[in-house]
C-alpha positions as CSV (number, residue, x, y, z in Angstrom):
1,M,-63.2,15.3,55.0
2,H,-64.1,17.0,51.7
3,A,-65.1,14.4,48.9
4,P,-61.9,14.2,46.4
5,T,-62.3,15.3,43.3
6,V,-63.5,12.4,41.0
7,T,-60.8,12.3,38.0
8,P,-61.8,11.9,34.5
9,H,-60.4,8.4,34.2
10,L,-63.0,7.2,37.0
11,A,-65.9,9.1,35.7
12,A,-65.3,6.9,32.6
13,Y,-67.0,4.2,34.9
14,S,-70.1,6.0,35.9
15,A,-73.6,5.1,34.8
16,A,-74.2,8.8,33.9
17,N,-71.5,8.2,31.2
18,N,-72.7,5.2,29.7
19,D,-76.0,3.8,27.9
20,K,-73.9,0.4,26.6
21,P,-73.3,-2.3,28.9
22,P,-69.4,-2.9,29.6
23,R,-67.7,-4.1,26.1
24,H,-66.5,-7.6,27.1
25,L,-69.9,-8.6,29.2
26,G,-71.6,-11.5,27.8
27,V,-68.3,-12.8,26.0
28,R,-65.3,-13.1,28.7
29,Y,-68.0,-13.3,31.7
30,N,-71.4,-12.8,32.7
31,L,-73.5,-11.0,35.6
32,N,-73.0,-13.8,37.7
33,A,-69.0,-13.0,37.9
34,E,-68.5,-16.4,36.0
35,F,-66.0,-16.0,33.7
36,L,-66.8,-17.7,29.8
37,H,-64.8,-19.8,27.3
38,E,-62.6,-17.4,25.3
39,P,-59.4,-19.2,24.3
40,G,-56.4,-17.8,22.9
41,N,-52.5,-16.7,23.7
42,T,-50.8,-14.0,24.8
43,V,-47.6,-12.6,26.1
44,V,-47.2,-12.1,30.1
45,C,-45.4,-11.4,33.5
46,H,-46.6,-13.0,36.2
47,L,-46.4,-11.5,39.6
48,A,-43.8,-13.0,41.3
49,E,-45.1,-16.0,43.7
50,G,-44.4,-14.8,47.2
51,S,-42.7,-11.8,46.7
52,R,-43.1,-8.7,48.7
53,T,-44.7,-7.1,45.2
54,Q,-47.6,-10.0,45.4
55,C,-48.3,-9.5,48.8
56,A,-49.2,-5.6,48.2
57,V,-50.9,-6.3,45.1
58,V,-52.9,-8.9,46.8
59,R,-53.7,-6.5,49.7
60,T,-54.9,-3.6,46.9
61,R,-56.7,-6.2,45.1
62,Q,-58.5,-7.0,48.9
63,K,-59.6,-3.3,49.7
64,L,-61.6,-3.4,45.8
65,L,-62.9,-6.7,46.6
66,D,-64.3,-5.7,50.5
67,L,-66.3,-2.6,49.0
68,P,-70.0,-3.4,49.6
69,E,-70.5,-2.5,46.1
70,A,-67.8,-4.9,45.1
71,R,-69.7,-8.3,44.5
72,A,-72.8,-6.5,42.3
73,H,-70.2,-4.4,40.0
74,L,-66.8,-6.4,39.4
75,A,-65.8,-10.1,38.2
76,F,-62.7,-10.9,40.0
77,T,-60.2,-12.9,38.4
78,P,-58.2,-15.2,41.0
79,V,-55.1,-14.2,42.4
80,S,-53.1,-16.6,40.7
81,S,-54.0,-15.0,37.7
82,L,-52.6,-11.7,38.2
83,H,-50.4,-10.7,35.6
84,M,-49.1,-7.5,33.2
85,T,-49.3,-8.3,29.5
86,V,-46.0,-7.5,27.2
87,F,-48.0,-8.1,24.2
88,Q,-51.6,-9.7,23.0
89,G,-51.5,-12.5,21.5
90,I,-54.6,-13.8,19.2
91,I,-58.0,-14.7,21.0
92,E,-61.2,-16.2,19.9
93,Y,-63.6,-14.0,19.0
94,R,-61.0,-11.3,17.3
95,R,-59.8,-13.3,14.2
96,N,-59.6,-10.4,11.8
97,W,-56.2,-8.3,11.1
98,P,-54.8,-6.3,12.7
99,Y,-55.5,-8.9,15.4
100,W,-54.7,-11.7,13.6
101,P,-51.8,-12.4,11.2
102,K,-52.8,-11.7,7.4
103,D,-50.6,-15.2,6.3
104,M,-52.5,-17.3,8.7
105,P,-56.5,-18.6,8.1
106,G,-58.9,-16.7,10.3
107,D,-60.9,-20.1,10.8
108,T,-57.4,-21.7,12.2
109,P,-58.1,-23.4,15.7
110,I,-57.1,-21.5,18.3
111,A,-54.5,-24.5,19.3
112,G,-52.9,-24.4,16.1
113,M,-52.3,-21.0,16.4
114,T,-50.8,-21.8,19.9
115,D,-48.9,-24.4,17.9
116,F,-47.8,-21.8,15.1
117,Y,-46.4,-19.9,17.5
118,F,-44.4,-21.7,19.8
119,E,-42.4,-22.8,17.1
120,K,-41.8,-19.2,15.6
121,L,-41.0,-17.7,18.9
122,Q,-37.9,-20.2,19.4
123,R,-36.1,-17.6,17.2
124,F,-37.5,-14.4,19.7
125,P,-34.1,-12.5,20.1
126,D,-32.5,-12.6,23.5
127,L,-33.6,-8.6,25.2
128,P,-32.5,-6.7,28.6
129,P,-34.7,-6.7,31.6
130,F,-37.2,-4.4,32.3
131,A,-38.9,-2.6,35.4
132,M,-42.2,-1.6,36.1
133,Q,-44.0,0.8,38.6
134,V,-47.4,1.2,39.2
135,I,-48.5,4.7,38.1
136,R,-52.3,4.5,39.1
137,V,-55.4,2.0,40.7
138,T,-58.4,2.0,39.0
139,P,-61.5,0.3,39.7
140,I,-60.5,-2.7,37.7
141,G,-56.7,-3.0,38.8
142,L,-53.2,-1.3,38.4
143,T,-51.8,0.8,35.1
144,L,-48.3,0.6,34.9
145,K,-45.1,1.9,33.2
146,G,-41.6,1.7,33.2
147,A,-39.6,2.6,36.1
148,T,-37.7,4.6,33.8
149,A,-37.3,6.4,30.5
150,E,-34.8,3.4,29.8
151,D,-37.5,0.9,30.7
152,D,-40.0,2.3,29.0
153,R,-37.8,2.2,25.9
154,T,-36.9,-1.5,26.4
155,V,-40.4,-2.7,27.1
156,A,-41.4,-1.0,24.1
157,H,-38.5,-3.2,22.2
158,W,-39.9,-6.1,23.3
159,R,-43.7,-5.4,22.3
160,D,-41.7,-4.5,18.7
161,A,-40.4,-7.8,18.7
162,F,-43.3,-9.9,19.8
163,A,-45.0,-8.1,17.0
164,D,-42.9,-8.9,14.5
165,L,-43.0,-12.6,15.0
166,F,-46.9,-12.4,15.6
167,G,-47.3,-10.7,12.3
168,Y,-49.7,-8.2,13.5
169,R,-49.7,-4.6,15.4
170,H,-52.8,-3.7,17.1
171,P,-54.2,0.2,16.3
172,D,-53.0,0.9,20.0
173,H,-49.7,-0.7,20.0
174,D,-47.4,2.5,20.2
175,S,-49.4,4.0,23.0
176,Y,-50.7,0.9,25.0
177,E,-51.2,0.9,28.6
178,F,-49.7,-1.6,30.6
179,H,-52.0,-2.7,33.4
180,I,-52.6,-5.7,35.9
181,T,-56.6,-6.7,35.9
182,F,-58.2,-7.3,38.8
183,A,-61.4,-7.8,37.9
184,Y,-63.9,-7.1,35.1
185,L,-66.7,-4.5,35.2
186,M,-70.4,-5.9,35.0
187,R,-71.9,-3.0,35.7
188,W,-71.6,0.7,35.8
189,F,-71.0,2.2,38.9
190,E,-73.8,5.0,40.3
191,P,-72.2,8.5,40.4
192,A,-73.0,8.9,44.3
193,F,-70.2,6.2,44.5
194,L,-67.2,7.8,43.1
195,P,-66.1,10.1,45.5
196,R,-65.6,7.7,48.1
197,L,-64.1,5.1,45.3
198,Q,-62.3,8.1,44.4
199,R,-60.9,8.5,48.0
200,M,-60.2,4.5,48.2
201,L,-58.2,4.6,45.1
202,D,-56.0,7.5,45.8
203,E,-55.2,6.2,49.2
204,S,-54.4,2.6,47.9
205,L,-51.8,4.3,45.1
206,E,-49.9,6.0,47.9
207,E,-49.6,3.1,50.1
208,L,-48.8,0.5,46.9
209,R,-46.1,2.9,45.7
210,G,-44.8,3.2,49.4
211,A,-44.5,-0.5,49.6
212,V,-42.9,-1.4,46.3
213,P,-41.7,1.4,44.3
214,V,-40.8,-1.3,41.5
215,L,-42.5,-4.3,40.8
216,E,-41.1,-8.1,41.2
217,L,-42.5,-9.8,37.9
218,R,-41.7,-12.9,36.3
219,P,-39.7,-12.8,32.9
220,P,-42.4,-12.4,30.1
221,A,-44.0,-15.8,29.2
222,F,-45.9,-16.9,26.1
223,C,-49.0,-18.4,27.7
224,E,-51.9,-20.3,26.4
225,F,-55.4,-19.7,28.0
226,S,-58.7,-21.0,27.8
227,D,-60.4,-17.9,29.9
228,M,-59.2,-14.9,32.2
229,K,-59.1,-17.1,35.2
230,H,-55.7,-18.7,34.0
231,F,-52.7,-18.9,32.1
232,E,-50.2,-21.2,31.3
233,E,-46.8,-20.5,30.6
234,L,-45.5,-22.2,27.7
235,I,-42.1,-20.6,27.0
236,V,-40.2,-18.3,29.4
237,F,-38.1,-15.7,28.2
238,D,-35.4,-14.8,30.3
239,P,-34.0,-11.3,29.8
240,V,-30.0,-11.0,29.1
């Protein structure tokens, strides 16, 4: 069997193409795969508990975890934390515009910001549901998009509505790639490993899309967190 062509997306994880450590290393997690204190808030859709989607996604995650190279290169988050981010809230180490609202002092405690948004989000509008599909399996998780063009427009509407209430838009607001994170990269992969990894990712995508063409997700929820291991739901926004 010929080795598959390594895509540009996967090549971006190669040690040959990177001379600096992964960007979250030392702040979000360390080289012992331990997650560090990094409090904040966010809006996410958790996987529906006990669903066919959760089972299929966990199987895909396990295939990555079973790779001999995984333990040395990847810091895995718990299965219970798996979610799709709908809108990025604020976080401890990113306290400047456009990642923080202009009308709030940059030294406001994270808990105070969560209380502030909890009150503001009581006025969040009623919005319709959206459905998501997996379009790529990556070394660190899944890349998603709307199941249809209408779903793409709807989830973009949700993001715009949250941006209005949160008081900022990140530079990638309109181009944001929805995703489910399995793990964070501790060390770049050796180039010789990438063709084997590419084959596994391609096979996993085919299997996952066959098992769950449309993902079963919980409704969007405003959450608080102290690290990347748990996201506590504070407000659930049931679509109408």
